[in-house]
ZADO-1210 file (C-alpha; in nm, 4 decimals, padded with zeros to 6 digits):
<atoms>
<atom x="13.6580" y="13.5927" z="16.5525" code="UNK" pos="1"/>
<atom x="13.3983" y="13.3005" z="16.5928" code="UNK" pos="2"/>
<atom x="13.5622" y="12.9863" z="16.5722" code="UNK" pos="3"/>
<atom x="13.4529" y="12.7602" z="16.2912" code="UNK" pos="4"/>
<atom x="13.3425" y="12.3508" z="16.4408" code="UNK" pos="5"/>
<atom x="13.6176" y="12.1386" z="16.2892" code="UNK" pos="6"/>
<atom x="13.4823" y="11.7996" z="16.2073" code="UNK" pos="7"/>
<atom x="13.7441" y="11.5264" z="16.2277" code="UNK" pos="8"/>
<atom x="13.7904" y="11.3532" z="15.9053" code="UNK" pos="9"/>
<atom x="13.8644" y="11.0426" z="16.1200" code="UNK" pos="10"/>
<atom x="13.5370" y="11.0040" z="16.3098" code="UNK" pos="11"/>
<atom x="13.2856" y="10.9897" z="16.0051" code="UNK" pos="12"/>
<atom x="13.3206" y="10.6163" z="15.9499" code="UNK" pos="13"/>
<atom x="13.2254" y="10.5724" z="16.3327" code="UNK" pos="14"/>
<atom x="12.9614" y="10.8148" z="16.3049" code="UNK" pos="15"/>
<atom x="12.7999" y="10.6332" z="15.9998" code="UNK" pos="16"/>
<atom x="12.8671" y="10.2922" z="16.1981" code="UNK" pos="17"/>
<atom x="12.6251" y="10.4425" z="16.4664" code="UNK" pos="18"/>
<atom x="12.3776" y="10.5171" z="16.2406" code="UNK" pos="19"/>
<atom x="12.3624" y="10.2065" z="16.0713" code="UNK" pos="20"/>
<atom x="12.3418" y="10.0470" z="16.4257" code="UNK" pos="21"/>
<atom x="12.0629" y="10.2626" z="16.5390" code="UNK" pos="22"/>
<atom x="11.8535" y="10.2129" z="16.2319" code="UNK" pos="23"/>
<atom x="11.9098" y="09.8764" z="16.2004" code="UNK" pos="24"/>
<atom x="11.7843" y="09.8345" z="16.6091" code="UNK" pos="25"/>
<atom x="11.5062" y="09.9522" z="16.5552" code="UNK" pos="26"/>
<atom x="11.4055" y="09.7510" z="16.3053" code="UNK" pos="27"/>
<atom x="11.4441" y="09.9681" z="16.0051" code="UNK" pos="28"/>
<atom x="11.4384" y="09.7875" z="15.6684" code="UNK" pos="29"/>
<atom x="11.5089" y="09.9656" z="15.3147" code="UNK" pos="30"/>
<atom x="11.2028" y="09.9781" z="15.1128" code="UNK" pos="31"/>
<atom x="11.3732" y="09.8016" z="14.8376" code="UNK" pos="32"/>
<atom x="11.5665" y="09.5704" z="15.0616" code="UNK" pos="33"/>
<atom x="11.5638" y="09.1943" z="15.0254" code="UNK" pos="34"/>
<atom x="11.3840" y="09.1107" z="15.3489" code="UNK" pos="35"/>
<atom x="11.1097" y="09.4531" z="15.2762" code="UNK" pos="36"/>
<atom x="10.7636" y="09.3959" z="15.2008" code="UNK" pos="37"/>
<atom x="10.7989" y="09.6178" z="14.8759" code="UNK" pos="38"/>
<atom x="11.0198" y="09.3459" z="14.7705" code="UNK" pos="39"/>
<atom x="10.7790" y="09.0727" z="14.8525" code="UNK" pos="40"/>
<atom x="10.5360" y="09.2094" z="14.6302" code="UNK" pos="41"/>
<atom x="10.7075" y="09.3659" z="14.3455" code="UNK" pos="42"/>
<atom x="10.8437" y="08.9566" z="14.2971" code="UNK" pos="43"/>
<atom x="10.5158" y="08.8358" z="14.2623" code="UNK" pos="44"/>
<atom x="10.3472" y="09.1222" z="14.0675" code="UNK" pos="45"/>
<atom x="10.2494" y="09.1440" z="13.6812" code="UNK" pos="46"/>
<atom x="10.0641" y="09.4129" z="13.4852" code="UNK" pos="47"/>
<atom x="09.7277" y="09.3475" z="13.2676" code="UNK" pos="48"/>
<atom x="09.8124" y="09.3665" z="12.8999" code="UNK" pos="49"/>
<atom x="09.7797" y="09.7771" z="12.7874" code="UNK" pos="50"/>
<atom x="09.4587" y="09.8862" z="12.5956" code="UNK" pos="51"/>
<atom x="09.5921" y="10.2256" z="12.4002" code="UNK" pos="52"/>
<atom x="09.9308" y="10.3940" z="12.3515" code="UNK" pos="53"/>
<atom x="09.9272" y="10.5740" z="12.6742" code="UNK" pos="54"/>
<atom x="09.8647" y="10.2486" z="12.8935" code="UNK" pos="55"/>
<atom x="10.1313" y="10.1195" z="12.6495" code="UNK" pos="56"/>
<atom x="10.3625" y="10.3594" z="12.7465" code="UNK" pos="57"/>
<atom x="10.2820" y="10.3295" z="13.1741" code="UNK" pos="58"/>
<atom x="10.3347" y="09.9398" z="13.1409" code="UNK" pos="59"/>
<atom x="10.7056" y="10.0098" z="13.0258" code="UNK" pos="60"/>
<atom x="10.7567" y="10.2838" z="13.2590" code="UNK" pos="61"/>
<atom x="10.6581" y="10.0504" z="13.5547" code="UNK" pos="62"/>
<atom x="10.8338" y="09.7418" z="13.4121" code="UNK" pos="63"/>
<atom x="11.1507" y="09.9361" z="13.4036" code="UNK" pos="64"/>
<atom x="11.1750" y="09.9156" z="13.7838" code="UNK" pos="65"/>
<atom x="10.9946" y="09.6588" z="13.8081" code="UNK" pos="66"/>
<atom x="11.0246" y="09.3167" z="13.5867" code="UNK" pos="67"/>
<atom x="10.7288" y="09.1306" z="13.5366" code="UNK" pos="68"/>
<atom x="10.6600" y="08.8457" z="13.7788" code="UNK" pos="69"/>
<atom x="10.7339" y="08.4698" z="13.5509" code="UNK" pos="70"/>
<atom x="10.5102" y="08.3543" z="13.8242" code="UNK" pos="71"/>
<atom x="10.2565" y="08.6544" z="13.9536" code="UNK" pos="72"/>
<atom x="10.0186" y="08.6586" z="14.2220" code="UNK" pos="73"/>
<atom x="09.9160" y="08.9681" z="14.2096" code="UNK" pos="74"/>
<atom x="09.7965" y="09.1248" z="13.8835" code="UNK" pos="75"/>
<atom x="09.7318" y="09.4694" z="13.8161" code="UNK" pos="76"/>
<atom x="09.4789" y="09.5959" z="13.6398" code="UNK" pos="77"/>
<atom x="09.5022" y="09.9453" z="13.5119" code="UNK" pos="78"/>
<atom x="09.3131" y="10.2495" z="13.3326" code="UNK" pos="79"/>
<atom x="09.5189" y="10.5180" z="13.2169" code="UNK" pos="80"/>
<atom x="09.2979" y="10.8191" z="13.0636" code="UNK" pos="81"/>
<atom x="09.4940" y="11.1636" z="12.9629" code="UNK" pos="82"/>
<atom x="09.3048" y="11.4955" z="12.9113" code="UNK" pos="83"/>
<atom x="09.3624" y="11.8067" z="12.6835" code="UNK" pos="84"/>
<atom x="09.2962" y="12.1337" z="12.8515" code="UNK" pos="85"/>
<atom x="09.3760" y="12.4670" z="12.7500" code="UNK" pos="86"/>
<atom x="09.5533" y="12.7693" z="12.9480" code="UNK" pos="87"/>
<atom x="09.5515" y="13.1361" z="12.9202" code="UNK" pos="88"/>
<atom x="09.8453" y="13.2622" z="12.9593" code="UNK" pos="89"/>
<atom x="09.8556" y="13.6221" z="12.8562" code="UNK" pos="90"/>
<atom x="09.8377" y="13.5391" z="12.4681" code="UNK" pos="91"/>
<atom x="10.0657" y="13.2385" z="12.4874" code="UNK" pos="92"/>
<atom x="09.8530" y="12.9317" z="12.3478" code="UNK" pos="93"/>
<atom x="09.9533" y="12.7186" z="12.6600" code="UNK" pos="94"/>
<atom x="09.8067" y="12.3654" z="12.7037" code="UNK" pos="95"/>
<atom x="09.7872" y="12.1340" z="13.0421" code="UNK" pos="96"/>
<atom x="09.7258" y="11.7457" z="13.0078" code="UNK" pos="97"/>
<atom x="09.5742" y="11.5661" z="13.2815" code="UNK" pos="98"/>
<atom x="09.6509" y="11.2248" z="13.3609" code="UNK" pos="99"/>
<atom x="09.4946" y="10.9632" z="13.6042" code="UNK" pos="100"/>
<atom x="09.5589" y="10.5869" z="13.6737" code="UNK" pos="101"/>
<atom x="09.2729" y="10.4061" z="13.8288" code="UNK" pos="102"/>
<atom x="09.3897" y="10.0387" z="13.9300" code="UNK" pos="103"/>
<atom x="09.3184" y="09.7365" z="14.1202" code="UNK" pos="104"/>
<atom x="09.5767" y="09.4559" z="14.2419" code="UNK" pos="105"/>
<atom x="09.4296" y="09.1636" z="14.2610" code="UNK" pos="106"/>
<atom x="09.5224" y="08.8218" z="14.4694" code="UNK" pos="107"/>
<atom x="09.4971" y="08.5414" z="14.1541" code="UNK" pos="108"/>
<atom x="09.4858" y="08.3040" z="14.4185" code="UNK" pos="109"/>
<atom x="09.1910" y="08.4181" z="14.6303" code="UNK" pos="110"/>
<atom x="09.0787" y="08.6500" z="14.3194" code="UNK" pos="111"/>
<atom x="08.9955" y="08.9208" z="14.5295" code="UNK" pos="112"/>
<atom x="09.0608" y="09.2883" z="14.5012" code="UNK" pos="113"/>
<atom x="09.3271" y="09.4022" z="14.7630" code="UNK" pos="114"/>
<atom x="09.3918" y="09.7286" z="14.6750" code="UNK" pos="115"/>
<atom x="09.2066" y="09.9794" z="14.5021" code="UNK" pos="116"/>
<atom x="09.3907" y="10.3529" z="14.3948" code="UNK" pos="117"/>
<atom x="09.4013" y="10.6313" z="14.1753" code="UNK" pos="118"/>
<atom x="09.6661" y="10.8769" z="14.1096" code="UNK" pos="119"/>
<atom x="09.6449" y="11.1510" z="13.9297" code="UNK" pos="120"/>
<atom x="09.9003" y="11.4224" z="13.8043" code="UNK" pos="121"/>
<atom x="09.9431" y="11.6577" z="13.5062" code="UNK" pos="122"/>
<atom x="10.1962" y="11.8462" z="13.2910" code="UNK" pos="123"/>
<atom x="10.1736" y="12.0959" z="12.9869" code="UNK" pos="124"/>
<atom x="10.3189" y="12.2125" z="12.6665" code="UNK" pos="125"/>
<atom x="10.3424" y="12.5032" z="12.4308" code="UNK" pos="126"/>
<atom x="10.0863" y="12.4867" z="12.1519" code="UNK" pos="127"/>
<atom x="10.1976" y="12.6469" z="11.8776" code="UNK" pos="128"/>
<atom x="10.4324" y="12.6631" z="11.5925" code="UNK" pos="129"/>
<atom x="10.6184" y="12.3317" z="11.3901" code="UNK" pos="130"/>
<atom x="10.6372" y="12.1488" z="11.7045" code="UNK" pos="131"/>
<atom x="10.3397" y="12.1815" z="11.7893" code="UNK" pos="132"/>
<atom x="10.2662" y="11.7778" z="11.7930" code="UNK" pos="133"/>
<atom x="10.5916" y="11.6524" z="11.9217" code="UNK" pos="134"/>
<atom x="10.5879" y="11.8790" z="12.2050" code="UNK" pos="135"/>
<atom x="10.2732" y="11.7424" z="12.2770" code="UNK" pos="136"/>
<atom x="10.3840" y="11.3393" z="12.2510" code="UNK" pos="137"/>
<atom x="10.6333" y="11.4402" z="12.4454" code="UNK" pos="138"/>
<atom x="10.4302" y="11.6286" z="12.7505" code="UNK" pos="139"/>
<atom x="10.2020" y="11.3346" z="12.7153" code="UNK" pos="140"/>
<atom x="10.5630" y="11.0655" z="12.7890" code="UNK" pos="141"/>
<atom x="10.5973" y="11.2782" z="13.0642" code="UNK" pos="142"/>
<atom x="10.3055" y="11.2744" z="13.2113" code="UNK" pos="143"/>
<atom x="10.2440" y="10.8598" z="13.1802" code="UNK" pos="144"/>
<atom x="10.6395" y="10.8727" z="13.3252" code="UNK" pos="145"/>
<atom x="10.4800" y="11.0209" z="13.6615" code="UNK" pos="146"/>
<atom x="10.2061" y="10.8554" z="13.6529" code="UNK" pos="147"/>
<atom x="10.4463" y="10.5329" z="13.6539" code="UNK" pos="148"/>
<atom x="10.6323" y="10.6540" z="13.9247" code="UNK" pos="149"/>
<atom x="10.3856" y="10.8018" z="14.0840" code="UNK" pos="150"/>
<atom x="10.2237" y="10.3999" z="14.1159" code="UNK" pos="151"/>
<atom x="10.5550" y="10.2893" z="14.1932" code="UNK" pos="152"/>
<atom x="10.5466" y="10.5026" z="14.4965" code="UNK" pos="153"/>
<atom x="10.2050" y="10.4313" z="14.5423" code="UNK" pos="154"/>
<atom x="10.2478" y="10.0021" z="14.5740" code="UNK" pos="155"/>
<atom x="10.5797" y="10.0874" z="14.7958" code="UNK" pos="156"/>
<atom x="10.3267" y="10.2852" z="15.0586" code="UNK" pos="157"/>
<atom x="10.0938" y="10.0417" z="15.0408" code="UNK" pos="158"/>
<atom x="10.3059" y="09.6917" z="15.0199" code="UNK" pos="159"/>
<atom x="10.2822" y="09.5858" z="15.3533" code="UNK" pos="160"/>
<atom x="09.8873" y="09.5571" z="15.3236" code="UNK" pos="161"/>
<atom x="09.9756" y="09.3891" z="14.9826" code="UNK" pos="162"/>
<atom x="10.1889" y="09.1080" z="15.1756" code="UNK" pos="163"/>
<atom x="09.9664" y="09.0285" z="15.4315" code="UNK" pos="164"/>
<atom x="09.7000" y="08.9424" z="15.1914" code="UNK" pos="165"/>
<atom x="09.9579" y="08.6698" z="15.0899" code="UNK" pos="166"/>
<atom x="09.8762" y="08.4497" z="15.3831" code="UNK" pos="167"/>
</atoms>
């Protein structure tokens, strides 16, 4: 018989405290923490007005996680593009939507572009039956949400660079 290791439940708070102390002593800051570069950027950013339905959906998805700044220092100029492509799949009329967001983050104080990037993704839907149009609309909405999530992640990853441009 093999003995199973037993973890004393009384040790769990001590282990948690040890992990906290280790992370805090190494300079770890949560990505969305009060003193993080991401928070400093997100509190000062605003997106440009949308030009079409996909851009409006993108703006609303981003604003759900990062509210527009009242007095922005950065403005994000962006273009959302969605393309519909057919995919042959053993007789099933399947379609793919490919989307990309090209964006520039402009420092409004200096007028300089401090970050330019592009994000791509795709989703798919079945293109048959009476629900063809609602399925396509749902796929477009899902794709725009995916692009917005990737955009926020990209800003978080590049937030140190953006925060440095404030100085």
